[in-house]
N, C-alpha and C positions, 0 to 999 in steps of 0.2 A: 831798597833792598828787594830780592828776589825769594820768590816763594819756592821753598825746596820740598815741602809736604800738604797735604790735604789729608783730614782727619775726618769723614764723614760717618756721622755715628747717627744722623736721622733723618739727614735729606732724602736720601734715596728710598729710603723705606715709606716716605711720607708721600711721594708721588705715583699716581695711577700708572697704571703700565704703557697708555700710551704715551706718558708725558717722559718715563725713563730715557730712553732711546736720546730725545732732544738735551736733557739733562748731560747727559754723558759726553756728546757732541759738543756741547758748549764747554765743558771744561777740557776737552782737550782743545779745543778751538784757543782758551785761554790760556793754558799751560803747558799742553803738549804731553809728551809722553814720559818724559824724563822726572817729571815732579813724582815723587813716589804718593802713594796713598794708602793710606788705611779705611777699609772699608766695614764698617758693622751693620750685618743684616739678619733677619729673622726668618727661619724655615719653620712650618710649621705641618703635622698630618692632621689638622683638623680644618675644616672650611672657615675663614676668617674675611671678614668686613673689615678694609683697614680704613684709614691709618692707624697705625702703620702695617702695612702690604707686606705680605708674604713674599721673599724673592728667595729663591733656591740657587742652589752653585750652578747649573746648567745656564741662569739668566743672568748670574754674575760673569761667565763666560761669555755670553752673545755680547754684552755690553761693553764688557772692558777687554776682552781677549786679543782683538786685533792691535792693541794699543800699548797693553802692558802684558806682563808675566805674572800669571796669577798663582799666588800660593797663601792655602790655608794657613793658617798660624795657629785656630784655635776654634774646636768647636764645643758648645756648651748644652748639652742636652737638659731640657726641665720641659716637665710637663705644663706648665701653664701658658693661658694663651698669651697670643702676642702684646694686646690692649695690657695686661696685666704685668709684663716685662717693661713695658714702657713706663707705665706706670710709677712702677717701681724703679725707675733711673739706669735701667739695662740698656 
């Protein structure tokens, strides 16, 4: 069976900045750009030491923009810290 979609809810945010490009290149090498991807990231105005790491929209465009058409489906604003959100299952 071929893979039609990827749901990345915790992998990218778990990686430090220097590993993210290699991770996304590996995904493209394995699955190409025809596989739909649902990516959950965390943005925060506070300085946070991860994981989970904060990944803003600009970084998503840098990592995925050459291979995918990016569409923001939903943005949830929450004043909790990224660690709190992950601990609660978000």
